[in-house]
TIMAR-350942 format. One record per residue: x, y, z of N, C-alpha, C, O in turn; residue in three letters. Coordinates in pm, whole numbers, padded with zeros to 5 digits, always signed. Example, Ala and Ser with C-alpha at 12.3 -4.5 7.8 and 13.67 -1.06 7.14 Angstrom:
# residues 2
+01319-00569+00780+01230-00450+00780+01320-00330+00780+01424-00332+00846ALA;+01285-00225+00708+01367-00106+00714+01290+00003+00787+01341+00114+00804SER;
//
This chain:
# residues 258
+04033+07072+16235+03950+07167+16162+03808+07114+16143+03711+07189+16150MET;+03797+06983+16118+03664+06924+16104+03585+06936+16233+03464+06961+16230ASP;+03653+06918+16347+03586+06931+16475+03541+07073+16502+03430+07095+16549GLY;+03628+07169+16471+03591+07309+16489+03473+07347+16398+03383+07419+16440LEU;+03476+07297+16275+03367+07325+16183+03234+07273+16237+03132+07342+16230GLU;+03235+07151+16292+03113+07093+16347+03061+07175+16464+02940+07198+16476ALA;+03152+07219+16551+03111+07297+16668+03054+07432+16626+02948+07472+16673ILE;+03125+07501+16538+03076+07632+16493+02944+07619+16416+02857+07705+16428PHE;+02931+07513+16338+02806+07494+16264+02690+07470+16360+02581+07522+16340ARG;+02714+07391+16464+02612+07361+16565+02567+07490+16635+02447+07516+16648TRP;+02666+07570+16681+02633+07695+16748+02565+07792+16651+02471+07862+16688ILE;+02614+07795+16528+02559+07885+16426+02410+07859+16405+02331+07953+16396HIS;+02372+07733+16398+02231+07699+16378+02149+07736+16501+02039+07789+16488ILE;+02203+07710+16619+02130+07741+16742+02102+07890+16756+01988+07931+16777PHE;+02207+07971+16745+02188+08116+16762+02109+08174+16646+02039+08274+16662VAL;+02119+08111+16528+02038+08155+16414+01890+08135+16440+01808+08219+16404GLY;+01856+08023+16502+01716+07998+16539+01669+08104+16639+01558+08156+16626ILE;+01753+08134+16738+01717+08238+16835+01687+08371+16765+01588+08437+16794LEU;+01774+08407+16673+01763+08535+16604+01642+08539+16511+01555+08625+16526TRP;+01636+08447+16417+01532+08452+16316+01395+08420+16376+01293+08471+16331ILE;+01393+08334+16479+01267+08307+16547+01207+08433+16607+01087+08458+16595GLY;+01292+08512+16673+01242+08638+16729+01207+08738+16620+01112+08814+16634HIS;+01283+08738+16511+01252+08825+16399+01112+08799+16347+01036+08892+16323LEU;+01078+08672+16328+00945+08637+16278+00837+08666+16382+00726+08706+16347TYR;+00870+08647+16509+00775+08681+16614+00742+08830+16610+00625+08868+16616PHE;+00844+08914+16601+00821+09059+16597+00737+09099+16476+00647+09182+16488PHE;+00766+09041+16360+00704+09087+16236+00570+09022+16206+00483+09085+16146ASN;+00550+08898+16246+00426+08829+16211+00329+08815+16327+00213+08779+16306PHE;+00375+08844+16449+00288+08827+16566+00281+08954+16650+00174+09014+16665VAL;+00395+08996+16703+00395+09105+16799+00350+09237+16738+00275+09312+16802ASN;+00393+09267+16617+00357+09394+16555+00207+09411+16541+00154+09518+16569GLY;+00139+09304+16499-00006+09309+16481-00077+09318+16617-00177+09389+16631GLN;-00025+09246+16716-00086+09249+16850-00066+09385+16917-00160+09439+16975MET;+00056+09439+16909+00087+09565+16976+00005+09681+16921-00025+09776+16993ALA;-00030+09673+16794-00108+09781+16732-00247+09793+16794-00311+09897+16781ALA;-00293+09689+16862-00427+09690+16922-00425+09725+17070-00531+09731+17134LYS;-00308+09750+17125-00299+09785+17267-00319+09935+17284-00271+10015+17203LEU;-00390+09974+17388-00402+10117+17418-00278+10163+17494-00191+10082+17527ASP;-00271+10291+17522-00151+10349+17583-00121+10287+17719-00005+10263+17751ALA;-00226+10262+17798-00205+10204+17932-00149+10063+17922-00058+10026+17995ALA;-00205+09985+17829-00157+09848+17812-00013+09846+17761+00069+09765+17806ALA;+00018+09935+17666+00155+09941+17616+00254+09977+17726+00365+09924+17731LYS;+00212+10067+17815+00299+10107+17925+00329+09989+18017+00436+09984+18079LYS;+00236+09895+18026+00255+09776+18109+00335+09670+18035+00426+09609+18091GLN;+00300+09647+17908+00354+09533+17833+00492+09561+17774+00584+09480+17789VAL;+00506+09674+17707+00629+09701+17629+00756+09699+17715+00852+09633+17675VAL;+00762+09768+17830+00885+09768+17908+00921+09631+17965+01037+09606+17999PRO;+00822+09541+17976+00850+09407+18028+00885+09309+17917+00977+09229+17931GLU;+00811+09315+17807+00830+09220+17697+00951+09252+17610+01035+09165+17588LEU;+00961+09374+17562+01058+09406+17458+01204+09394+17503+01284+09339+17427MET;+01243+09442+17622+01384+09424+17660+01425+09278+17666+01538+09243+17629PRO;+01334+09191+17713+01367+09049+17718+01380+08990+17577+01477+08920+17547ARG;+01281+09020+17493+01283+08965+17357+01401+09021+17278+01465+08948+17202ALA;+01430+09150+17294+01537+09213+17218+01675+09167+17265+01772+09173+17188LEU;+01686+09121+17388+01814+09065+17435+01850+08943+17351+01960+08936+17296PHE;+01757+08848+17340+01784+08727+17262+01796+08759+17114+01873+08696+17041TRP;+01719+08856+17070+01719+08897+16930+01856+08952+16889+01913+08908+16789PHE;+01907+09047+16964+02030+09113+16921+02153+09024+16943+02244+09023+16860ARG;+02156+08948+17053+02271+08862+17074+02266+08738+16985+02370+08683+16949TRP;+02145+08695+16949+02134+08590+16849+02192+08637+16717+02261+08562+16648GLY;+02162+08762+16681+02216+08820+16557+02368+08828+16562+02436+08791+16467ALA;+02421+08876+16674+02566+08892+16687+02639+08759+16674+02737+08748+16600ALA;+02591+08658+16745+02662+08530+16744+02636+08452+16616+02719+08370+16576TRP;+02523+08476+16551+02502+08414+16420+02604+08469+16321+02661+08394+16242THR;+02627+08599+16326+02724+08661+16235+02866+08613+16266+02940+08577+16175TRP;+02903+08612+16393+03039+08572+16433+03066+08427+16392+03169+08398+16331VAL;+02975+08337+16427+02998+08196+16393+02990+08173+16243+03057+08084+16190THR;+02909+08252+16173+02904+08242+16028+03036+08281+15965+03083+08216+15872GLY;+03097+08389+16015+03228+08431+15965+03333+08324+15994+03418+08296+15911VAL;+03326+08264+16112+03421+08158+16145+03407+08039+16050+03507+07982+16007MET;+03284+08004+16018+03263+07895+15922+03314+07933+15784+03371+07849+15713LEU;+03293+08058+15745+03344+08105+15616+03496+08093+15612+03553+08050+15512LEU;+03560+08132+15720+03707+08123+15727+03753+07978+15722+03846+07945+15649LEU;+03689+07892+15798+03730+07752+15807+03704+07676+15678+03792+07607+15626LEU;+03583+07688+15627+03540+07603+15515+03587+07659+15382+03636+07584+15297VAL;+03572+07789+15362+03594+07844+15229+03735+07903+15210+03795+07884+15104TYR;+03787+07973+15310+03918+08033+15292+04029+07936+15333+04120+07907+15254TYR;+04023+07885+15455+04121+07787+15497+04103+07655+15423+04200+07588+15388HIS;+03978+07618+15398+03949+07491+15332+03962+07494+15181+03950+07390+15116GLY;+03986+07612+15125+04011+07622+14982+03892+07599+14893+03907+07557+14778GLY;+03769+07626+14944+03649+07602+14864+03585+07730+14810+03476+07726+14754GLN;+03653+07841+14827+03593+07968+14785+03590+07983+14633+03495+08038+14578ALA;+03693+07934+14565+03707+07956+14421+03694+07826+14343+03720+07718+14395LEU;+03652+07840+14218+03654+07727+14127+03797+07677+14110+03893+07749+14136ASP;+03808+07552+14066+03940+07494+14051+04026+07568+13948+04148+07566+13956SER;+03960+07634+13851+04035+07706+13747+04075+07847+13791+04158+07911+13726GLN;+04017+07896+13901+04042+08034+13945+04149+08039+14052+04179+07938+14117ALA;+04206+08156+14070+04306+08176+14174+04282+08312+14240+04218+08400+14183SER;+04335+08327+14360+04317+08451+14433+04392+08565+14366+04508+08552+14329TRP;+04324+08675+14353+04382+08794+14293+04297+08913+14332+04222+08907+14429GLY;+04309+09020+14258+04237+09142+14291+04086+09122+14290+04016+09167+14381THR;+04034+09053+14185+03890+09034+14172+03826+08965+14291+03735+09022+14352GLY;+03871+08844+14327+03813+08777+14444+03827+08855+14573+03735+08857+14655PRO;+03941+08920+14592+03961+08998+14715+03863+09114+14722+03807+09142+14828ILE;+03843+09181+14609+03746+09292+14605+03607+09242+14639+03533+09309+14711VAL;+03570+09126+14587+03435+09075+14612+03417+09028+14756+03306+09035+14810MET;+03522+08981+14818+03513+08952+14962+03490+09081+15039+03411+09085+15133VAL;+03561+09188+14999+03540+09318+15063+03398+09367+15042+03336+09421+15134ALA;+03346+09349+14921+03208+09389+14891+03110+09314+14981+03012+09371+15028VAL;+03138+09187+15006+03051+09104+15091+03030+09168+15227+02919+09169+15280THR;+03137+09220+15284+03128+09271+15421+03114+09424+15430+03077+09476+15534PHE;+03144+09493+15323+03132+09639+15324+03010+09689+15248+02975+09807+15255LEU;+02945+09599+15174+02826+09638+15099+02714+09690+15187+02626+09763+15140GLY;+02717+09652+15314+02615+09698+15408+02611+09851+15413+02504+09908+15434VAL;+02725+09917+15396+02728+10063+15407+02663+10129+15285+02604+10236+15297PHE;+02675+10065+15169+02603+10114+15051+02453+10094+15070+02373+10182+15039LEU;+02416+09977+15120+02275+09949+15149+02219+10052+15247+02111+10107+15226TYR;+02293+10078+15354+02246+10172+15457+02233+10313+15400+02137+10384+15431ASP;+02330+10353+15318+02325+10487+15257+02206+10498+15162+02138+10600+15158ALA;+02181+10392+15086+02069+10392+14992+01937+10411+15065+01852+10490+15024LEU;+01920+10337+15175+01792+10342+15247+01786+10455+15350+01687+10469+15421TRP;+01892+10536+15356+01888+10662+15432+01871+10781+15339+01853+10894+15385ASN;+01876+10756+15208+01866+10863+15111+01719+10897+15083+01629+10832+15136SER;+01697+10996+15001+01561+11035+14963+01490+10926+14885+01367+10927+14872ASN;+01567+10832+14831+01508+10725+14752+01414+10638+14835+01323+10576+14780LEU;+01435+10633+14967+01354+10546+15051+01207+10589+15054+01121+10510+15092LYS;+01179+10713+15016+01040+10758+15012+00964+10695+14896+00841+10695+14896SER;+01035+10641+14800+00976+10567+14689+01018+10422+14703+01121+10381+14649ASN;+00940+10344+14777+00980+10207+14813+01004+10122+14689+01101+10047+14683VAL;+00916+10134+14591+00931+10051+14470+01064+10080+14401+01135+09987+14362ARG;+01097+10207+14386+01223+10243+14321+01343+10195+14403+01441+10147+14347ALA;+01334+10210+14536+01444+10168+14621+01465+10017+14614+01579+09970+14615ALA;+01356+09942+14607+01367+09796+14596+01428+09758+14461+01513+09669+14455VAL;+01387+09824+14355+01441+09794+14222+01591+09823+14218+01668+09741+14168ILE;+01631+09937+14272+01774+09970+14276+01850+09869+14361+01959+09826+14323VAL;+01794+09832+14475+01859+09736+14563+01877+09602+14493+01984+09540+14501SER;+01772+09556+14423+01781+09427+14356+01880+09434+14239+01952+09338+14213PHE;+01884+09547+14170+01980+09564+14059+02124+09558+14112+02209+09493+14051ALA;+02150+09625+14223+02284+09621+14282+02318+09479+14329+02431+09434+14314LEU;+02219+09410+14384+02239+09272+14426+02273+09184+14306+02363+09100+14313LEU;+02199+09203+14195+02223+09123+14075+02365+09145+14022+02431+09049+13982ALA;+02411+09269+14022+02547+09299+13977+02649+09230+14068+02748+09174+14021VAL;+02623+09235+14199+02714+09172+14295+02722+09022+14273+02831+08966+14269THR;+02606+08956+14259+02605+08812+14238+02676+08776+14107+02751+08679+14102VAL;+02652+08855+14003+02719+08831+13876+02871+08833+13892+02941+08747+13839TYR;+02920+08932+13966+03066+08943+13982+03121+08836+14075+03238+08798+14061PHE;+03041+08785+14169+03085+08669+14246+03125+08556+14150+03229+08493+14164PHE;+03038+08533+14053+03063+08428+13954+03178+08466+13862+03265+08384+13832VAL;+03178+08591+13818+03276+08636+13719+03419+08628+13770+03511+08599+13692ASP;+03441+08654+13899+03578+08651+13952+03624+08510+13988+03739+08491+14027VAL;+03534+08411+13975+03575+08273+13997+03524+08206+14121+03569+08096+14154GLY;+03427+08268+14193+03369+08200+14307+03295+08074+14259+03231+08075+14154PHE;+03306+07968+14336+03232+07846+14305+03083+07866+14330+03042+07966+14388SER;+03003+07769+14287+02859+07778+14309+02827+07792+14457+02753+07882+14498TYR;+02884+07703+14538+02859+07708+14682+02909+07839+14741+02844+07898+14828ARG;+03024+07884+14694+03082+08007+14746+02998+08129+14708+02984+08222+14788SER;+02943+08129+14587+02855+08239+14546+02735+08248+14639+02697+08356+14683THR;+02674+08133+14667+02558+08133+14756+02595+08181+14895+02526+08265+14952LEU;+02702+08128+14950+02733+08160+15089+02783+08303+15104+02763+08364+15208ILE;+02849+08357+15001+02890+08497+15009+02769+08590+14994+02765+08698+15054HIS;+02672+08550+14914+02547+08627+14909+02479+08623+15045+02428+08724+15094THR;+02479+08505+15107+02423+08492+15241+02497+08577+15342+02435+08638+15429GLY;+02629+08582+15331+02709+08664+15422+02681+08812+15401+02679+08890+15495ALA;+02658+08850+15274+02620+08988+15243+02488+09024+15311+02477+09129+15374LEU;+02388+08935+15299+02260+08958+15365+02277+08956+15517+02226+09045+15586PHE;+02348+08856+15568+02364+08843+15712+02434+08962+15774+02399+09004+15885GLY;+02533+09018+15704+02604+09134+15756+02511+09256+15760+02513+09332+15857SER;+02431+09273+15655+02335+09383+15654+02232+09366+15765+02194+09463+15831ALA;+02186+09243+15785+02086+09216+15887+02140+09241+16027+02072+09302+16110MET;+02262+09193+16054+02321+09214+16186+02347+09363+16211+02327+09412+16322ALA;+02390+09434+16107+02408+09579+16117+02276+09646+16153+02271+09731+16241PHE;+02170+09607+16085+02038+09664+16114+01999+09643+16259+01949+09734+16325ASN;+02023+09522+16310+01984+09490+16447+02055+09581+16546+01991+09641+16632VAL;+02187+09591+16533+02266+09660+16635+02272+09811+16618+02283+09884+16716TRP;+02264+09859+16494+02287+10001+16472+02164+10078+16425+02168+10200+16413TYR;+02056+10009+16397+01933+10077+16356+01814+10035+16443+01745+10120+16499ARG;+01789+09906+16455+01671+09859+16528+01687+09875+16679+01601+09934+16744ILE;+01797+09825+16734+01815+09828+16879+01822+09971+16934+01754+09997+17033TRP;+01898+10063+16878+01896+10200+16932+01757+10264+16924+01716+10333+17017PRO;+01686+10241+16814+01551+10296+16802+01458+10235+16905+01377+10305+16966ALA;+01470+10105+16926+01384+10038+17023+01414+10084+17166+01322+10093+17248GLN;+01538+10112+17196+01571+10164+17329+01498+10296+17354+01443+10319+17462GLN;+01497+10382+17254+01427+10510+17269+01275+10489+17277+01207+10558+17353ARG;+01224+10396+17200+01080+10367+17202+01038+10315+17339+00940+10362+17396ILE;+01112+10217+17391+01079+10157+17520+01084+10261+17631+00997+10265+17718ILE;+01186+10347+17629+01200+10451+17730+01081+10547+17726+01028+10585+17830THR;+01041+10586+17606+00928+10678+17592+00799+10615+17642+00723+10678+17715ALA;+00774+10491+17602+00651+10422+17643+00648+10405+17794+00544+10423+17858VAL;+00761+10369+17852+00768+10351+17997+00734+10480+18072+00678+10475+18181LYS;+00767+10593+18012+00736+10723+18072+00597+10772+18037+00556+10881+18078LYS;+00525+10692+17961+00391+10731+17921+00387+10833+17810+00286+10901+17791GLY;+00495+10844+17736+00503+10941+17626+00495+10869+17492+00522+10750+17482LYS;+00459+10943+17390+00458+10889+17255+00600+10892+17200+00666+10996+17208ALA;+00650+10782+17143+00785+10783+17087+00794+10879+16969+00694+10909+16904PRO;+00912+10927+16943+00937+11006+16822+00897+10920+16702+00941+10806+16691ASP;+00816+10974+16613+00764+10897+16500+00874+10835+16415+00852+10732+16350ALA;+00992+10897+16413+01101+10846+16331+01154+10712+16381+01203+10632+16303ALA;+01144+10688+16512+01200+10565+16568+01120+10441+16531+01179+10344+16483ASP;+00988+10438+16551+00912+10320+16504+00923+10301+16354+00925+10187+16306PRO;+00930+10410+16279+00941+10399+16133+01074+10334+16095+01077+10245+16009ALA;+01182+10376+16158+01313+10320+16127+01323+10175+16170+01366+10089+16093LEU;+01283+10147+16296+01291+10010+16346+01204+09917+16264+01244+09805+16232ALA;+01084+09962+16229+00993+09879+16152+01044+09852+16012+01035+09740+15963GLY;+01100+09956+15946+01152+09939+15810+01268+09842+15807+01271+09750+15725LEU;+01366+09860+15897+01483+09774+15894+01449+09632+15940+01510+09535+15893ARG;+01354+09618+16030+01309+09486+16070+01241+09415+15953+01257+09294+15934SER;+01164+09491+15876+01100+09433+15756+01205+09392+15654+01194+09285+15593LYS;+01307+09475+15635+01416+09438+15545+01480+09306+15588+01504+09217+15507HIS;+01507+09294+15719+01568+09172+15770+01480+09050+15745+01529+08942+15713ASN;+01350+09069+15760+01257+08958+15737+01262+08914+15591+01262+08794+15563THR;+01267+09009+15500+01275+08974+15358+01408+08909+15324+01413+08818+15241TYR;+01517+08954+15386+01647+08894+15357+01665+08757+15420+01749+08678+15377MET;+01586+08728+15523+01609+08606+15599+01586+08478+15520+01662+08382+15536SER;+01484+08475+15435+01454+08351+15365+01559+08318+15258+01601+08203+15249LEU;+01602+08415+15177+01716+08387+15089+01842+08347+15167+01920+08264+15121PRO;+01861+08407+15284+01977+08371+15367+01970+08225+15408+02071+08155+15403LEU;+01853+08179+15448+01837+08037+15485+01868+07947+15365+01931+07843+15380VAL;+01821+07989+15245+01852+07909+15125+02004+07904+15102+02059+07799+15068TRP;+02070+08018+15120+02215+08021+15101+02285+07924+15196+02385+07861+15160ALA;+02232+07912+15318+02291+07822+15415+02271+07676+15379+02363+07595+15391MET;+02150+07640+15334+02123+07499+15308+02138+07463+15160+02170+07349+15127ILE;+02116+07562+15071+02122+07534+14929+02262+07507+14879+02280+07448+14773GLY;+02363+07551+14955+02501+07528+14914+02539+07380+14925+02644+07340+14875GLN;+02455+07302+14989+02487+07160+15006+02429+07073+14895+02439+06951+14901HIS;+02371+07134+14794+02322+07061+14679+02366+07133+14552+02386+07254+14553THR;+02380+07058+14444+02425+07119+14319+02316+07116+14212+02344+07141+14095THR;+02192+07086+14252+02085+07076+14153+02068+07205+14074+02042+07202+13954TYR;+02083+07317+14142+02063+07448+14078+02195+07510+14031+02200+07628+13996PHE;+02302+07430+14030+02433+07481+13991+02457+07477+13841+02563+07518+13793ALA;+02360+07426+13766+02375+07416+13621+02348+07273+13576+02383+07177+13644GLY;+02285+07262+13459+02253+07130+13407+02108+07091+13425+02064+06989+13372GLY;+02032+07171+13499+01890+07147+13520+01814+07277+13499+01867+07386+13517ASN;+01687+07263+13461+01597+07378+13447+01650+07483+13349+01618+07601+13360LEU;+01730+07440+13253+01783+07533+13155+01900+07616+13204+01948+07703+13131GLY;+01946+07592+13326+02059+07667+13381+02190+07598+13343+02198+07476+13334LEU;+02292+07678+13322+02425+07625+13293+02520+07669+13403+02482+07743+13493THR;+02643+07624+13394+02743+07663+13493+02773+07812+13486+02827+07870+13580ALA;+02738+07875+13373+02762+08018+13358+02639+08104+13389+02650+08225+13407ASP;+02523+08040+13396+02399+08117+13416+02324+08080+13544+02213+08130+13566THR;+02382+07994+13628+02311+07954+13750+02280+08073+13840+02187+08070+13919TYR;+02360+08180+13827+02339+08298+13911+02204+08362+13883+02146+08426+13971TRP;+02153+08345+13761+02020+08397+13729+01914+08318+13807+01818+08375+13858ILE;+01933+08187+13814+01843+08104+13894+01849+08141+14041+01746+08141+14110GLY;+01968+08173+14090+01984+08215+14230+01909+08345+14256+01845+08358+14360TRP;+01914+08439+14164+01838+08562+14179+01687+08535+14178+01612+08599+14250LEU;+01645+08439+14096+01503+08402+14092+01459+08342+14225+01348+08367+14272ALA;+01546+08263+14287+01515+08204+14417+01504+08314+14523+01417+08308+14610ILE;+01592+08412+14516+01585+08526+14609+01452+08598+14594+01386+08630+14693ILE;+01413+08624+14469+01285+08691+14444+01168+08606+14494+01072+08660+14549ALA;+01176+08475+14477+01072+08386+14528+01065+08393+14680+00956+08396+14738LEU;+01180+08397+14744+01183+08409+14890+01117+08537+14936+01044+08538+15035GLY;+01143+08646+14865+01079+08773+14899+00927+08764+14882+00852+08820+14962TRP;+00884+08696+14780+00739+08682+14758+00675+08599+14869+00565+08631+14914HIS;+00742+08495+14914+00689+08412+15022+00674+08496+15150+00573+08487+15219ILE;+00774+08577+15180+00766+08665+15297+00654+08765+15281+00582+08794+15377ILE;+00636+08818+15161+00526+08911+15133+00392+08846+15164+00304+08910+15223PHE;+00375+08720+15126+00251+08649+15154+00234+08623+15303+00121+08624+15354GLN;+00343+08602+15374+00336+08584+15519+00287+08712+15586+00207+08707+15679CYS;+00336+08827+15540+00289+08955+15594+00139+08972+15569+00066+09016+15658TYR;+00094+08937+15450-00048+08950+15418-00131+08862+15510-00235+08904+15560LYS;-00085+08740+15532-00158+08648+15618-00158+08696+15763-00260+08689+15832ARG;-00043+08747+15810-00032+08793+15948-00128+08909+15974-00183+08920+16083ALA;-00149+08994+15875-00237+09110+15892-00383+09071+15907-00463+09149+15957ALA;-00418+08950+15863-00558+08906+15868-00589+08822+15992-00706+08797+16021LYS;-00488+08779+16063-00511+08694+16179-00567+08775+16295-00526+08889+16319LEU;-00659+08715+16367-00722+08781+16482-00709+08694+16606-00698+08572+16598GLU;-00711+08761+16721-00715+08687+16848-00857+08643+16879-00951+08674+16805GLY;-00871+08571+16987-01005+08525+17026-01080+08640+17097-01194+08622+17138PHE;
//
């Protein structure tokens, strides 16, 4: 099991780099550059660049999710690290595992509803639902590390869903239209751009969930956090990650070519 864990962790990091690296390229580099191309240039560049980049992007997402689930099974479920020593498996933990992997459908429904026209309200509702979820991770007996990694799995599942079922289908239609010299349906760039932006914002907290689970500094006993309130600190870290990504978008918008 230790050998399998090492192999899956190695592959998980590799494909994660492929995925998130392309995600940042699309959002911080390509989007700003493509906006300055005229129709003729887009017809030349988009059909050549995007299918290649999106191949690594979508399969990086798929294998990051698959290997992440394998690590979750090996380390937390088979390895017995999902729950605190005082907790045991029952309805509560099982429900929260289901929430981890099925919450994506609530997220998708929320951002397909009329609420998405009010971004601030949609973000507030999303963060409130996330806060409730994290609280119940702790309440049902998930350990500190398990709370972080299940939050990461929640984000990762939503992100992989976005890639395969929202971004990639929209991009296929966009690429086809551009190749034919036509303007894409306005709904497709809007959808692909919105879900790609969501993935970018979720990515930094996801990275913290992956690496932060290996330290207990924020698990209680420091910075005024206790073993019962560390989840509030975790939410603060998520909000900080979102702010850092927000600043990256601001910086990317100001960068110019030669």
